N, C-alpha and C positions, 0 to 999 in steps of 0.2 A: 256722432262717434259710434263706432261699431261695438256691439256687445261682445263678451268673451266668446260666446258660441259662434257668432258671425265671424269673428276673427280667426278662430281655429278652423272653421269650415272653409274659409277662403284659402287658408294655408294648405289644408289637405287637398282641396281641389287643384291648387297650383302644382303640388307635388305629383298628383296623379296625371295631370296634363303633361308634365315633363317626362314621366315614365312612358306615356303613350308616344310622344315624339321620338323617344330613343328606342322604340320597339322593345321596351322592358315592362310593359303593363301586363299584369297577370290576372287571369280569371279562373274561377272554379268551373270546370267543365266535366260532364259525365263520361262514363266509360263508353267507348265506341271502337269497333274494329278488333282486330287480333291483338292481344296483349303483348306489347314489346316495350312497355314503359314501367310496369309495376316492379316491385321487389319480391314478388311471390315466385322466386326462382324455381322452387321445387313443386309448385302447384298444390300446396298444402292448405291454402285458405278455404278450399271447398272439398277437401278429401273426405269421402264417405265414411271411412273407418274412424276418423277423428270426430266427425259430426255425430256418429252413432254413440261413441263413448260419452260425448257431452249430453246428448239426449237422455242416455241411460242415467247419467248423474242427476239430471233434472227430475227424472222419475223417482229417484231415490232421495229426493228432497234436499239436495245440496243447497246451501244458502245462495240467494241471488246476489247479495251484496255482502261486503265485509263489515259494514256498519261502524267502521272506525279506523284509525291508524293502526299500524302493527303494534305499537306500544300501548294503545288504548282499546283493547278487546278485538282489534282487527286481525290479530294473529290467530291462525287456525292450524289444525293438524295437517290440512292440505298444503298450506304454505310451507310448513316445516319439513314434511316428507319430500316435497318438490326440491327444496333447497339442498337437502341431503343427497338426492339423486343428481342434481346439477353439479355439486362438488365432485362426486364420483365421476361424472361424465367428463369433467375437465381435469381430473387427477389433482385437484387442489384440496386443501383442508376445509374450505368453506365456500359458500355462495350466498349472495344476498339479492333478493328480487327488488326491482324498481318498476315504476309505472311506465317508463319509456326510456329509450336509449338516450334521449336528450337529458332527462332527469339524471340518469346514471352518470353520464360524462360530466355534466356540470357539478353534480353532487360529489362525485369521487374526487375530481381535481380540486374543487374549491375547498374541500374538507381536508385533504391530505397535504396540499401545498399552501404556502402562506408567505407573508412578508419575510424577507431574508432568504427565501428559496429562489431558485431559477429553474424555469422549464424550457427545455430545448424542444421546439416543436417543428415538425415538418411543415413546409409552406402550404401543403394541400390538406391539412387535417380538417375535419368537419367543424362546422360552426359551433356545435355543442361543446367541443373540446376548447375552442377559442374562447367561448363564453365562460367556461369553467376556469380557464387561466386568468381571464380578466377579473372574475369574481374572487379569485384566490389572493390577489394583490402580490403574487410572486412576480419576479422579473421574467419577461418573456424574450427568448432568443430564437428567432426563426431561421432555419437553415433551408437551402434549396431542396426541392423535392428529391428524396432518395439519394442525396449527395452525402455519402459517408465521410469523404475527405473533409468537406465543409463542417460536418457535425463534429468530427474529431478535433478540428481546429478550434471550434467554438468551445468544446469541452476543455481544451487545453488553456484557453484564454480566460475562461470564467471559473476561477477557483476561489476558495475562501468563502464560499456560500454555506449557509446552514445545511441545506439539502439540495440535491440536483436531480431533476426528473427529465426523462425523455418521453415525449408524447407523440405517438404515431398511430396511423390506421394500418391494419394488416393488408387490407384490400381497399384501394381508393375508389370511392363510389362514382366519381365523374370521369375517371380515366381508365378504370378497370385494370390497373397495374398493381403489383404486389410490393410490399415493403421487404427489404432484405433483412428479415427478422433475426437470422443467425448472426449477421454482422452487427446488427443493433444490440443484440444481447451481449456479444463480445465487447463492444464499445462500452456499454453500460457497466459491465463487470470491471473492465480495466480502468475506468475513470470513476468508479464508485458512484454511479448514478442509478436511479430506479426507473425501470421501464414500464410505461403505461401503454397498453395496446387496445385500440378499439377494433373489435373483430366483427363489427356489424354486418358487413357484406360477405364475410368468409364463413361464419358459423352456419353449419348445415351442408356446405359444399366441399370443404377441405378438411383433412385430418381424419383420424379414426372416428367412424360413425358421425362425421360432420363436426368434430370438436374444434375445428378452426385451423388457421395457418400456423399459429404458435405451436399447436400440437404436432402439425406436420413437420415443422422445423425442429422439433425436439427440444423446445425451450419452454420455460415457465416464467412469464412476466411477473413483475411485482403485483400488478393488477391488470386484469383483462375485462373488458366490457363487451357483452354479447347482446345485441339487439334482436328481439324475437319477432319483430314486425316485418322482417325481411324474408329470408329463405324459409323461416319457420311458418310463415303465413298466419301469424298470431298477432300479439301486441305485447308491450312491456319489454323488459330487459332484465339481465342479471349480471352481477359482478362476481368473478371468481378470484379468490384471494386467500390469504392466510386467515386463521381464526382470529388472530389479534386484530388484523385490519377490519374484519367484519365487525367485531365487537366495538371498535372505534367508530365505524360508520353508523352503527345502530345508536350510539350515544351522541354523536356529534354532527352527523350529516343532516342538514336542514331539509334537503330534498327528500330524504327518507322519513324523517321524524314527523314533519308537519304536512302529511298528505294521507288521504284515505287509502288503505291497502287495496290492491286489486281484488276483485271478487274471487272466492274459492274456485268457481267454475273454470277460471283460466288455468288452474293447475291441472285439471283433467285434460285440457287441450294440449298443454305442454308435454305431459306424459305421452299423449297420443302422438305428438310430433316426434318425440325422441324414438318411439317404437317404429314409426313409419320410416324415418331416415335410416335406422339400423336395418330394417327389413327390405327396403326398396332403394338400394344404392344407385339403381339405374337412373333415378330422377336427376341427381346431380350430374351424373356422367353424360346424360343426354343434353342437358342445358349447356354444359361446357363444350360438347361436341358440335352443337349447332352454332355456338359463338365462334368456334375455331373455323368451321366451314365458311361462315360469313366473312371473317377476316381474310381468309385465303382468297376467296372469290372477289373481294373488294380491292385487291392489289391492282393498281393502275386505274382505279375508279375514284377513290377518295381516301383521305388520310384518316386512319383508324388509330393513330397514336401508338402507345406502347401496351395496349391491352393484352392481358394474358389470363382472362377469366370470362365469366358469363356476361360481363358488362363491356360493351364495345362503343366507344365514342366515334362519331363521324364529325370531324372538325370542319366547321363551316366558315369561321372567322367572324364576320359581322353578325350582329343581332338580327338584322333584316334577312340575311341569307339563311340563317338557321330557322327563322319563322317560315320562310318560303319552302325550305326543304321539308320541314315537319308537315306543312299543309299538303305537299305532294304525296308524302307517305300516308297521311290520313285519307286523302282522296282515293288512294289505292287500297284502302281497307285495313291499314295498320295503325294501331294506337301508339304513336311515337310522338314525344314532345320535344320542343326546343328548350335547351338549357342555356341561360344567358347570365351575364354578370348581375348581381355579385356572387352568384353560386359558383361561377368559374371566372378566371381572370379575363379582363377586357381584351377583346380581339380573339378570343378562343371559344366563342359561342358554338354550340354543337347540337347534334342529335345524340341523345343517350339511349342506346338500344340495349335493353336488358333481356337476354334470352332465358327461356324457362323450359321446364320439362314438357310442356304442352305443345311446343312448336315443332312442326314437321319439316322435313327437308325440302319439300316442294314449296312450302311457304317461304323458307329462307331464299330459295331461288327466285321467287316472285319479288321479294323485297330487293334483292340484288338488281334485278331488272329495273325496278322502280328507281333505285339510286343511280344506276347507269344512265337512265333516261334524264334524270334531273342534273346530275353533276357532269357527266361526260368525262372523258379521259383527261381533258385539259385542266380540270380542277384539282388534280392530285398535287398535294403539297402546298396548295394556295392558302 
């Protein structure tokens, strides 16, 4: 008879063998080649001005750790000053810092939504939003991606609930397309629903001083989540909301209450990021321009979906085909990874190419030549 450890090890090994057979086995690999896979869209993860500000703060004896949760001595003047600036940056009453975008999405949704509520979610929202809905015990109604007619129909059919929420991303991380935020805001208002927007991949590139796509659309969601490990080149996240919602999260959000606060040093980094984005708008403009050039030149070579941002998918279809395409790009000197289910729907495995401020036009042309060599014109739309 097998021991408990032997039994679980056998089960784990069997699961991993199955993933390998399906070309869905994942490994941790190092950085190699020209970066076209990270979310450091603005090239701020190694910005000398931000680095210098953090080094200076260390010389001034800023604490290396927060030493506790925000409610148990982990709250500092650096945290408070940053949240005040973030609220102003977003034009909202308040902002609240979280340790990650995942924590923010799960924490906000599971705290604000509950049994008796219904959440209308776009079919392509991030796993963290899905997990937040599951944890909330609210009813979930999924509508087809960016289908406003289907959402309105669902809103019309699901009445009599305690509260109704709409959960979307402003910029979808695997497709590179944008949500119709103005239409979503109009629907939310007409049907008395509350709009929750994840701005993870839009913050820093769109809106005034990189305030996001909601800012660009001229709307103010009930709650917006901003992940700072993407275009900001940092880590953590923040929520922009009313003061009442912030107070409620501080008192009731388990993902905020029961975790050690981020170290004060990160506040110096975020201030530096905000300054650089304001002073160097060319960074976002260049990333978007290089993505647009790639999309234009890829016409007739491969399917790049509905991308309208710095993220451009190259749809391969099968998992094996995506792995082969990624290998071809890597052999040509580009750090591009294959994205497979369950991250994307079955049959839509792809390359996810994320353009950044450090990419030059000649490199884009070299990548296009690589793709043309691999795909060939006959692969378009396959």
